[in-house]
mmCIF file of the N, C-alpha and C atoms, coordinates in Angstrom:
data_MODEL
# 
_entry.id   MODEL 
# 
loop_
_atom_site.group_PDB 
_atom_site.id 
_atom_site.type_symbol 
_atom_site.label_atom_id 
_atom_site.label_alt_id 
_atom_site.label_comp_id 
_atom_site.label_asym_id 
_atom_site.label_entity_id 
_atom_site.label_seq_id 
_atom_site.pdbx_PDB_ins_code 
_atom_site.Cartn_x 
_atom_site.Cartn_y 
_atom_site.Cartn_z 
_atom_site.occupancy 
_atom_site.B_iso_or_equiv 
_atom_site.pdbx_formal_charge 
_atom_site.auth_seq_id 
_atom_site.auth_comp_id 
_atom_site.auth_asym_id 
_atom_site.auth_atom_id 
_atom_site.pdbx_PDB_model_num 
ATOM 1   N N  . MET A 1 1  ? 155.437 -30.223 123.398 1.00 0.00 ? 1  MET A N  1 
ATOM 2   C CA . MET A 1 1  ? 153.671 -29.360 122.896 1.00 0.00 ? 1  MET A CA 1 
ATOM 3   C C  . MET A 1 1  ? 153.294 -28.829 124.994 1.00 0.00 ? 1  MET A C  1 
ATOM 4   N N  . LEU A 1 2  ? 153.673 -28.835 126.118 1.00 0.00 ? 2  LEU A N  1 
ATOM 5   C CA . LEU A 1 2  ? 153.421 -28.002 127.248 1.00 0.00 ? 2  LEU A CA 1 
ATOM 6   C C  . LEU A 1 2  ? 154.009 -26.872 126.527 1.00 0.00 ? 2  LEU A C  1 
ATOM 7   N N  . ASN A 1 3  ? 155.788 -26.434 126.278 1.00 0.00 ? 3  ASN A N  1 
ATOM 8   C CA . ASN A 1 3  ? 156.250 -25.426 125.836 1.00 0.00 ? 3  ASN A CA 1 
ATOM 9   C C  . ASN A 1 3  ? 155.431 -24.082 124.737 1.00 0.00 ? 3  ASN A C  1 
ATOM 10  N N  . LEU A 1 4  ? 154.485 -25.146 123.848 1.00 0.00 ? 4  LEU A N  1 
ATOM 11  C CA . LEU A 1 4  ? 154.079 -24.002 123.209 1.00 0.00 ? 4  LEU A CA 1 
ATOM 12  C C  . LEU A 1 4  ? 152.595 -22.962 124.257 1.00 0.00 ? 4  LEU A C  1 
ATOM 13  N N  . LEU A 1 5  ? 152.195 -23.902 125.350 1.00 0.00 ? 5  LEU A N  1 
ATOM 14  C CA . LEU A 1 5  ? 151.448 -22.736 126.070 1.00 0.00 ? 5  LEU A CA 1 
ATOM 15  C C  . LEU A 1 5  ? 151.919 -22.027 127.409 1.00 0.00 ? 5  LEU A C  1 
ATOM 16  N N  . VAL A 1 6  ? 152.944 -22.936 127.904 1.00 0.00 ? 6  VAL A N  1 
ATOM 17  C CA . VAL A 1 6  ? 153.982 -22.188 128.610 1.00 0.00 ? 6  VAL A CA 1 
ATOM 18  C C  . VAL A 1 6  ? 154.444 -21.109 127.899 1.00 0.00 ? 6  VAL A C  1 
ATOM 19  N N  . ARG A 1 7  ? 155.086 -21.301 126.624 1.00 0.00 ? 7  ARG A N  1 
ATOM 20  C CA . ARG A 1 7  ? 156.017 -20.515 126.653 1.00 0.00 ? 7  ARG A CA 1 
ATOM 21  C C  . ARG A 1 7  ? 155.376 -18.402 126.183 1.00 0.00 ? 7  ARG A C  1 
ATOM 22  N N  . PRO A 1 8  ? 153.904 -18.496 125.591 1.00 0.00 ? 8  PRO A N  1 
ATOM 23  C CA . PRO A 1 8  ? 153.104 -17.192 125.555 1.00 0.00 ? 8  PRO A CA 1 
ATOM 24  C C  . PRO A 1 8  ? 153.619 -16.186 127.148 1.00 0.00 ? 8  PRO A C  1 
ATOM 25  N N  . ILE A 1 9  ? 152.809 -17.126 127.713 1.00 0.00 ? 9  ILE A N  1 
ATOM 26  C CA . ILE A 1 9  ? 152.380 -16.660 129.193 1.00 0.00 ? 9  ILE A CA 1 
ATOM 27  C C  . ILE A 1 9  ? 153.555 -16.625 130.222 1.00 0.00 ? 9  ILE A C  1 
ATOM 28  N N  . MET A 1 10 ? 155.052 -16.973 129.873 1.00 0.00 ? 10 MET A N  1 
ATOM 29  C CA . MET A 1 10 ? 155.899 -16.783 130.169 1.00 0.00 ? 10 MET A CA 1 
ATOM 30  C C  . MET A 1 10 ? 156.387 -15.161 129.037 1.00 0.00 ? 10 MET A C  1 
ATOM 31  N N  . PHE A 1 11 ? 155.980 -14.956 128.603 1.00 0.00 ? 11 PHE A N  1 
ATOM 32  C CA . PHE A 1 11 ? 156.734 -14.155 128.007 1.00 0.00 ? 11 PHE A CA 1 
ATOM 33  C C  . PHE A 1 11 ? 155.849 -12.711 127.868 1.00 0.00 ? 11 PHE A C  1 
ATOM 34  N N  . ILE A 1 12 ? 154.900 -13.431 128.284 1.00 0.00 ? 12 ILE A N  1 
ATOM 35  C CA . ILE A 1 12 ? 153.698 -12.177 129.172 1.00 0.00 ? 12 ILE A CA 1 
ATOM 36  C C  . ILE A 1 12 ? 154.044 -11.933 130.344 1.00 0.00 ? 12 ILE A C  1 
ATOM 37  N N  . SER A 1 13 ? 154.504 -12.336 130.548 1.00 0.00 ? 13 SER A N  1 
ATOM 38  C CA . SER A 1 13 ? 154.957 -12.164 132.821 1.00 0.00 ? 13 SER A CA 1 
ATOM 39  C C  . SER A 1 13 ? 155.983 -11.857 132.701 1.00 0.00 ? 13 SER A C  1 
ATOM 40  N N  . ALA A 1 14 ? 157.241 -11.581 131.200 1.00 0.00 ? 14 ALA A N  1 
ATOM 41  C CA . ALA A 1 14 ? 157.778 -11.293 131.415 1.00 0.00 ? 14 ALA A CA 1 
ATOM 42  C C  . ALA A 1 14 ? 157.357 -9.319  130.635 1.00 0.00 ? 14 ALA A C  1 
ATOM 43  N N  . LEU A 1 15 ? 156.907 -8.951  130.228 1.00 0.00 ? 15 LEU A N  1 
ATOM 44  C CA . LEU A 1 15 ? 156.346 -7.728  129.764 1.00 0.00 ? 15 LEU A CA 1 
ATOM 45  C C  . LEU A 1 15 ? 156.313 -7.125  131.225 1.00 0.00 ? 15 LEU A C  1 
ATOM 46  N N  . ILE A 1 16 ? 154.311 -7.903  131.609 1.00 0.00 ? 16 ILE A N  1 
ATOM 47  C CA . ILE A 1 16 ? 154.362 -6.979  132.783 1.00 0.00 ? 16 ILE A CA 1 
ATOM 48  C C  . ILE A 1 16 ? 155.496 -7.056  133.910 1.00 0.00 ? 16 ILE A C  1 
ATOM 49  N N  . ALA A 1 17 ? 156.168 -7.543  134.070 1.00 0.00 ? 17 ALA A N  1 
ATOM 50  C CA . ALA A 1 17 ? 157.259 -8.138  135.397 1.00 0.00 ? 17 ALA A CA 1 
ATOM 51  C C  . ALA A 1 17 ? 158.791 -6.733  135.341 1.00 0.00 ? 17 ALA A C  1 
ATOM 52  N N  . ALA A 1 18 ? 158.751 -6.449  133.605 1.00 0.00 ? 18 ALA A N  1 
ATOM 53  C CA . ALA A 1 18 ? 159.850 -5.282  133.268 1.00 0.00 ? 18 ALA A CA 1 
ATOM 54  C C  . ALA A 1 18 ? 158.732 -4.097  133.538 1.00 0.00 ? 18 ALA A C  1 
ATOM 55  N N  . VAL A 1 19 ? 157.741 -4.065  134.373 1.00 0.00 ? 19 VAL A N  1 
ATOM 56  C CA . VAL A 1 19 ? 157.326 -3.206  134.231 1.00 0.00 ? 19 VAL A CA 1 
ATOM 57  C C  . VAL A 1 19 ? 157.350 -2.167  135.346 1.00 0.00 ? 19 VAL A C  1 
ATOM 58  N N  . PHE A 1 20 ? 157.986 -3.265  136.083 1.00 0.00 ? 20 PHE A N  1 
ATOM 59  C CA . PHE A 1 20 ? 157.876 -3.304  137.669 1.00 0.00 ? 20 PHE A CA 1 
ATOM 60  C C  . PHE A 1 20 ? 159.498 -3.604  138.007 1.00 0.00 ? 20 PHE A C  1 
ATOM 61  N N  . VAL A 1 21 ? 159.709 -4.405  137.535 1.00 0.00 ? 21 VAL A N  1 
ATOM 62  C CA . VAL A 1 21 ? 161.637 -4.740  138.153 1.00 0.00 ? 21 VAL A CA 1 
ATOM 63  C C  . VAL A 1 21 ? 162.325 -4.890  137.027 1.00 0.00 ? 21 VAL A C  1 
ATOM 64  N N  . ALA A 1 22 ? 163.242 -3.972  136.916 1.00 0.00 ? 22 ALA A N  1 
ATOM 65  C CA . ALA A 1 22 ? 164.535 -4.170  136.380 1.00 0.00 ? 22 ALA A CA 1 
ATOM 66  C C  . ALA A 1 22 ? 165.156 -5.734  135.737 1.00 0.00 ? 22 ALA A C  1 
ATOM 67  N N  . ARG A 1 23 ? 164.957 -5.599  134.318 1.00 0.00 ? 23 ARG A N  1 
ATOM 68  C CA . ARG A 1 23 ? 165.370 -7.759  133.875 1.00 0.00 ? 23 ARG A CA 1 
ATOM 69  C C  . ARG A 1 23 ? 166.273 -7.656  134.622 1.00 0.00 ? 23 ARG A C  1 
ATOM 70  N N  . ASP A 1 24 ? 167.341 -7.514  134.903 1.00 0.00 ? 24 ASP A N  1 
ATOM 71  C CA . ASP A 1 24 ? 169.219 -7.046  135.692 1.00 0.00 ? 24 ASP A CA 1 
ATOM 72  C C  . ASP A 1 24 ? 168.973 -7.873  137.284 1.00 0.00 ? 24 ASP A C  1 
ATOM 73  N N  . ALA A 1 25 ? 167.601 -7.282  137.695 1.00 0.00 ? 25 ALA A N  1 
ATOM 74  C CA . ALA A 1 25 ? 167.824 -7.931  139.602 1.00 0.00 ? 25 ALA A CA 1 
ATOM 75  C C  . ALA A 1 25 ? 167.961 -9.442  139.588 1.00 0.00 ? 25 ALA A C  1 
ATOM 76  N N  . PRO A 1 26 ? 167.430 -9.156  140.172 1.00 0.00 ? 26 PRO A N  1 
ATOM 77  C CA . PRO A 1 26 ? 168.399 -10.839 141.339 1.00 0.00 ? 26 PRO A CA 1 
ATOM 78  C C  . PRO A 1 26 ? 166.907 -11.182 141.204 1.00 0.00 ? 26 PRO A C  1 
ATOM 79  N N  . ASN A 1 27 ? 165.632 -10.377 141.830 1.00 0.00 ? 27 ASN A N  1 
ATOM 80  C CA . ASN A 1 27 ? 164.818 -11.152 141.431 1.00 0.00 ? 27 ASN A CA 1 
ATOM 81  C C  . ASN A 1 27 ? 163.715 -11.487 140.463 1.00 0.00 ? 27 ASN A C  1 
ATOM 82  N N  . PHE A 1 28 ? 163.590 -11.173 139.737 1.00 0.00 ? 28 PHE A N  1 
ATOM 83  C CA . PHE A 1 28 ? 162.905 -10.171 138.073 1.00 0.00 ? 28 PHE A CA 1 
ATOM 84  C C  . PHE A 1 28 ? 162.224 -11.958 137.686 1.00 0.00 ? 28 PHE A C  1 
ATOM 85  N N  . GLY A 1 29 ? 163.598 -12.702 137.281 1.00 0.00 ? 29 GLY A N  1 
ATOM 86  C CA . GLY A 1 29 ? 162.200 -14.517 137.275 1.00 0.00 ? 29 GLY A CA 1 
ATOM 87  C C  . GLY A 1 29 ? 161.853 -14.847 138.248 1.00 0.00 ? 29 GLY A C  1 
ATOM 88  N N  . VAL A 1 30 ? 162.101 -14.309 139.129 1.00 0.00 ? 30 VAL A N  1 
ATOM 89  C CA . VAL A 1 30 ? 160.833 -14.861 140.980 1.00 0.00 ? 30 VAL A CA 1 
ATOM 90  C C  . VAL A 1 30 ? 159.527 -13.318 141.193 1.00 0.00 ? 30 VAL A C  1 
ATOM 91  N N  . ILE A 1 31 ? 159.259 -12.473 140.215 1.00 0.00 ? 31 ILE A N  1 
ATOM 92  C CA . ILE A 1 31 ? 158.713 -12.106 140.079 1.00 0.00 ? 31 ILE A CA 1 
ATOM 93  C C  . ILE A 1 31 ? 158.018 -12.783 138.105 1.00 0.00 ? 31 ILE A C  1 
ATOM 94  N N  . GLN A 1 32 ? 158.419 -12.314 137.619 1.00 0.00 ? 32 GLN A N  1 
ATOM 95  C CA . GLN A 1 32 ? 158.646 -13.398 136.010 1.00 0.00 ? 32 GLN A CA 1 
ATOM 96  C C  . GLN A 1 32 ? 157.417 -14.536 136.304 1.00 0.00 ? 32 GLN A C  1 
ATOM 97  N N  . MET A 1 33 ? 158.327 -15.810 137.460 1.00 0.00 ? 33 MET A N  1 
ATOM 98  C CA . MET A 1 33 ? 157.413 -16.219 138.073 1.00 0.00 ? 33 MET A CA 1 
ATOM 99  C C  . MET A 1 33 ? 155.522 -16.583 138.429 1.00 0.00 ? 33 MET A C  1 
ATOM 100 N N  . VAL A 1 34 ? 155.988 -15.356 139.486 1.00 0.00 ? 34 VAL A N  1 
ATOM 101 C CA . VAL A 1 34 ? 154.880 -15.234 140.421 1.00 0.00 ? 34 VAL A CA 1 
ATOM 102 C C  . VAL A 1 34 ? 153.886 -14.501 139.801 1.00 0.00 ? 34 VAL A C  1 
ATOM 103 N N  . ILE A 1 35 ? 154.377 -13.648 138.460 1.00 0.00 ? 35 ILE A N  1 
ATOM 104 C CA . ILE A 1 35 ? 152.815 -13.158 137.807 1.00 0.00 ? 35 ILE A CA 1 
ATOM 105 C C  . ILE A 1 35 ? 152.600 -14.126 136.839 1.00 0.00 ? 35 ILE A C  1 
ATOM 106 N N  . GLY A 1 36 ? 153.260 -15.203 135.672 1.00 0.00 ? 36 GLY A N  1 
ATOM 107 C CA . GLY A 1 36 ? 152.787 -16.120 135.480 1.00 0.00 ? 36 GLY A CA 1 
ATOM 108 C C  . GLY A 1 36 ? 152.374 -16.798 136.025 1.00 0.00 ? 36 GLY A C  1 
ATOM 109 N N  . LEU A 1 37 ? 151.934 -17.052 136.700 1.00 0.00 ? 37 LEU A N  1 
ATOM 110 C CA . LEU A 1 37 ? 151.055 -18.838 138.159 1.00 0.00 ? 37 LEU A CA 1 
ATOM 111 C C  . LEU A 1 37 ? 149.760 -17.596 138.423 1.00 0.00 ? 37 LEU A C  1 
ATOM 112 N N  . PHE A 1 38 ? 149.353 -16.137 137.784 1.00 0.00 ? 38 PHE A N  1 
ATOM 113 C CA . PHE A 1 38 ? 148.995 -15.089 138.333 1.00 0.00 ? 38 PHE A CA 1 
ATOM 114 C C  . PHE A 1 38 ? 147.696 -15.019 136.811 1.00 0.00 ? 38 PHE A C  1 
ATOM 115 N N  . LEU A 1 39 ? 148.542 -15.386 136.128 1.00 0.00 ? 39 LEU A N  1 
ATOM 116 C CA . LEU A 1 39 ? 147.767 -15.132 135.232 1.00 0.00 ? 39 LEU A CA 1 
ATOM 117 C C  . LEU A 1 39 ? 147.645 -16.844 134.454 1.00 0.00 ? 39 LEU A C  1 
ATOM 118 N N  . ILE A 1 40 ? 148.145 -17.681 135.131 1.00 0.00 ? 40 ILE A N  1 
ATOM 119 C CA . ILE A 1 40 ? 148.186 -19.066 134.526 1.00 0.00 ? 40 ILE A CA 1 
ATOM 120 C C  . ILE A 1 40 ? 146.288 -19.818 135.445 1.00 0.00 ? 40 ILE A C  1 
ATOM 121 N N  . VAL A 1 41 ? 146.471 -18.328 136.800 1.00 0.00 ? 41 VAL A N  1 
ATOM 122 C CA . VAL A 1 41 ? 144.693 -18.521 136.889 1.00 0.00 ? 41 VAL A CA 1 
ATOM 123 C C  . VAL A 1 41 ? 144.408 -17.266 137.167 1.00 0.00 ? 41 VAL A C  1 
ATOM 124 N N  . ALA A 1 42 ? 143.941 -16.781 136.310 1.00 0.00 ? 42 ALA A N  1 
ATOM 125 C CA . ALA A 1 42 ? 143.085 -16.558 135.689 1.00 0.00 ? 42 ALA A CA 1 
ATOM 126 C C  . ALA A 1 42 ? 142.785 -16.581 135.060 1.00 0.00 ? 42 ALA A C  1 
ATOM 127 N N  . LEU A 1 43 ? 143.694 -17.441 133.497 1.00 0.00 ? 43 LEU A N  1 
ATOM 128 C CA . LEU A 1 43 ? 143.118 -17.748 132.554 1.00 0.00 ? 43 LEU A CA 1 
ATOM 129 C C  . LEU A 1 43 ? 142.315 -19.820 133.442 1.00 0.00 ? 43 LEU A C  1 
ATOM 130 N N  . VAL A 1 44 ? 142.696 -19.858 134.241 1.00 0.00 ? 44 VAL A N  1 
ATOM 131 C CA . VAL A 1 44 ? 142.075 -21.185 134.576 1.00 0.00 ? 44 VAL A CA 1 
ATOM 132 C C  . VAL A 1 44 ? 140.185 -21.065 135.214 1.00 0.00 ? 44 VAL A C  1 
ATOM 133 N N  . ALA A 1 45 ? 140.641 -19.613 135.833 1.00 0.00 ? 45 ALA A N  1 
ATOM 134 C CA . ALA A 1 45 ? 139.680 -19.532 136.642 1.00 0.00 ? 45 ALA A CA 1 
ATOM 135 C C  . ALA A 1 45 ? 138.190 -18.855 135.644 1.00 0.00 ? 45 ALA A C  1 
ATOM 136 N N  . ILE A 1 46 ? 138.696 -18.362 134.403 1.00 0.00 ? 46 ILE A N  1 
ATOM 137 C CA . ILE A 1 46 ? 138.027 -17.935 133.463 1.00 0.00 ? 46 ILE A CA 1 
ATOM 138 C C  . ILE A 1 46 ? 137.332 -18.652 132.975 1.00 0.00 ? 46 ILE A C  1 
ATOM 139 N N  . GLY A 1 47 ? 138.465 -19.767 132.245 1.00 0.00 ? 47 GLY A N  1 
ATOM 140 C CA . GLY A 1 47 ? 137.494 -21.347 131.768 1.00 0.00 ? 47 GLY A CA 1 
ATOM 141 C C  . GLY A 1 47 ? 136.300 -22.000 131.918 1.00 0.00 ? 47 GLY A C  1 
ATOM 142 N N  . ALA A 1 48 ? 137.107 -22.070 133.926 1.00 0.00 ? 48 ALA A N  1 
ATOM 143 C CA . ALA A 1 48 ? 136.496 -22.587 134.774 1.00 0.00 ? 48 ALA A CA 1 
ATOM 144 C C  . ALA A 1 48 ? 135.138 -21.919 134.576 1.00 0.00 ? 48 ALA A C  1 
ATOM 145 N N  . PHE A 1 49 ? 134.482 -20.834 135.069 1.00 0.00 ? 49 PHE A N  1 
ATOM 146 C CA . PHE A 1 49 ? 133.194 -20.540 134.977 1.00 0.00 ? 49 PHE A CA 1 
ATOM 147 C C  . PHE A 1 49 ? 133.482 -19.882 133.799 1.00 0.00 ? 49 PHE A C  1 
ATOM 148 N N  . TRP A 1 50 ? 133.477 -19.918 133.231 1.00 0.00 ? 50 TRP A N  1 
ATOM 149 C CA . TRP A 1 50 ? 133.563 -19.253 131.477 1.00 0.00 ? 50 TRP A CA 1 
ATOM 150 C C  . TRP A 1 50 ? 131.661 -19.444 131.976 1.00 0.00 ? 50 TRP A C  1 
ATOM 151 N N  . GLU A 1 51 ? 130.914 -20.097 131.990 1.00 0.00 ? 51 GLU A N  1 
ATOM 152 C CA . GLU A 1 51 ? 129.366 -20.458 131.580 1.00 0.00 ? 51 GLU A CA 1 
ATOM 153 C C  . GLU A 1 51 ? 128.332 -19.506 132.710 1.00 0.00 ? 51 GLU A C  1 
ATOM 154 N N  . THR A 1 52 ? 129.257 -19.378 133.458 1.00 0.00 ? 52 THR A N  1 
ATOM 155 C CA . THR A 1 52 ? 128.193 -18.930 134.715 1.00 0.00 ? 52 THR A CA 1 
ATOM 156 C C  . THR A 1 52 ? 128.455 -17.605 133.476 1.00 0.00 ? 52 THR A C  1 
ATOM 157 N N  . LEU A 1 53 ? 129.775 -16.343 134.082 1.00 0.00 ? 53 LEU A N  1 
ATOM 158 C CA . LEU A 1 53 ? 129.547 -15.656 133.297 1.00 0.00 ? 53 LEU A CA 1 
ATOM 159 C C  . LEU A 1 53 ? 129.101 -15.063 132.502 1.00 0.00 ? 53 LEU A C  1 
ATOM 160 N N  . THR A 1 54 ? 129.157 -16.221 131.133 1.00 0.00 ? 54 THR A N  1 
ATOM 161 C CA . THR A 1 54 ? 128.027 -15.324 130.481 1.00 0.00 ? 54 THR A CA 1 
ATOM 162 C C  . THR A 1 54 ? 126.732 -15.759 130.181 1.00 0.00 ? 54 THR A C  1 
ATOM 163 N N  . ASP A 1 55 ? 126.570 -16.879 131.052 1.00 0.00 ? 55 ASP A N  1 
ATOM 164 C CA . ASP A 1 55 ? 124.929 -16.107 131.304 1.00 0.00 ? 55 ASP A CA 1 
ATOM 165 C C  . ASP A 1 55 ? 124.133 -15.176 131.517 1.00 0.00 ? 55 ASP A C  1 
ATOM 166 N N  . ARG A 1 56 ? 124.902 -14.842 132.371 1.00 0.00 ? 56 ARG A N  1 
ATOM 167 C CA . ARG A 1 56 ? 124.339 -13.690 133.583 1.00 0.00 ? 56 ARG A CA 1 
ATOM 168 C C  . ARG A 1 56 ? 125.593 -11.398 132.676 1.00 0.00 ? 56 ARG A C  1 
ATOM 169 N N  . TRP A 1 57 ? 126.047 -12.018 132.169 1.00 0.00 ? 57 TRP A N  1 
ATOM 170 C CA . TRP A 1 57 ? 126.071 -11.036 130.942 1.00 0.00 ? 57 TRP A CA 1 
ATOM 171 C C  . TRP A 1 57 ? 124.268 -10.989 130.193 1.00 0.00 ? 57 TRP A C  1 
ATOM 172 N N  . ARG A 1 58 ? 124.850 -11.849 130.004 1.00 0.00 ? 58 ARG A N  1 
ATOM 173 C CA . ARG A 1 58 ? 123.287 -12.159 128.203 1.00 0.00 ? 58 ARG A CA 1 
ATOM 174 C C  . ARG A 1 58 ? 122.426 -11.938 129.454 1.00 0.00 ? 58 ARG A C  1 
ATOM 175 N N  . SER A 1 59 ? 122.314 -11.576 130.217 1.00 0.00 ? 59 SER A N  1 
ATOM 176 C CA . SER A 1 59 ? 121.294 -11.587 131.702 1.00 0.00 ? 59 SER A CA 1 
ATOM 177 C C  . SER A 1 59 ? 120.792 -9.754  131.545 1.00 0.00 ? 59 SER A C  1 
ATOM 178 N N  . LYS A 1 60 ? 122.101 -9.369  132.162 1.00 0.00 ? 60 LYS A N  1 
ATOM 179 C CA . LYS A 1 60 ? 121.910 -8.392  132.329 1.00 0.00 ? 60 LYS A CA 1 
ATOM 180 C C  . LYS A 1 60 ? 121.708 -7.134  131.185 1.00 0.00 ? 60 LYS A C  1 
ATOM 181 N N  . THR A 1 61 ? 122.888 -7.810  129.900 1.00 0.00 ? 61 THR A N  1 
ATOM 182 C CA . THR A 1 61 ? 122.671 -7.094  129.336 1.00 0.00 ? 61 THR A CA 1 
ATOM 183 C C  . THR A 1 61 ? 120.521 -7.524  128.282 1.00 0.00 ? 61 THR A C  1 
ATOM 184 N N  . LYS A 1 62 ? 120.353 -8.615  127.623 1.00 0.00 ? 62 LYS A N  1 
ATOM 185 C CA . LYS A 1 62 ? 119.146 -8.414  127.533 1.00 0.00 ? 62 LYS A CA 1 
ATOM 186 C C  . LYS A 1 62 ? 117.538 -7.474  128.825 1.00 0.00 ? 62 LYS A C  1 
ATOM 187 N N  . SER A 1 63 ? 118.004 -7.445  130.363 1.00 0.00 ? 63 SER A N  1 
ATOM 188 C CA . SER A 1 63 ? 117.214 -6.027  130.683 1.00 0.00 ? 63 SER A CA 1 
ATOM 189 C C  . SER A 1 63 ? 117.389 -4.990  130.818 1.00 0.00 ? 63 SER A C  1 
ATOM 190 N N  . GLY A 1 64 ? 118.833 -5.117  130.119 1.00 0.00 ? 64 GLY A N  1 
ATOM 191 C CA . GLY A 1 64 ? 119.276 -2.980  129.998 1.00 0.00 ? 64 GLY A CA 1 
ATOM 192 C C  . GLY A 1 64 ? 119.604 -3.060  130.759 1.00 0.00 ? 64 GLY A C  1 
ATOM 193 N N  . GLU A 1 65 ? 120.152 -2.432  132.306 1.00 0.00 ? 65 GLU A N  1 
ATOM 194 C CA . GLU A 1 65 ? 120.249 -2.799  132.534 1.00 0.00 ? 65 GLU A CA 1 
ATOM 195 C C  . GLU A 1 65 ? 122.317 -3.065  131.901 1.00 0.00 ? 65 GLU A C  1 
ATOM 196 N N  . PRO A 1 66 ? 123.271 -1.316  133.286 1.00 0.00 ? 66 PRO A N  1 
ATOM 197 C CA . PRO A 1 66 ? 124.808 -1.239  132.013 1.00 0.00 ? 66 PRO A CA 1 
ATOM 198 C C  . PRO A 1 66 ? 125.146 -2.370  133.146 1.00 0.00 ? 66 PRO A C  1 
ATOM 199 N N  . LEU A 1 67 ? 125.860 -3.234  132.178 1.00 0.00 ? 67 LEU A N  1 
ATOM 200 C CA . LEU A 1 67 ? 126.854 -3.539  133.249 1.00 0.00 ? 67 LEU A CA 1 
ATOM 201 C C  . LEU A 1 67 ? 127.953 -3.451  133.979 1.00 0.00 ? 67 LEU A C  1 
# 
């Protein structure tokens, strides 16, 4: 079950890491893991602050201010 959550994140992190480092470089796995960790942290942060973010976005759109 955890594999279904981690595999897409690692796939995306491999694509991002391939932009910066060659796939056959010795440190590709490390770079991929760091990018994957950043993606996980970003997803958790968005999930944790989702209500605050949506309230702020809604209040800015109602007041007519640009985002």
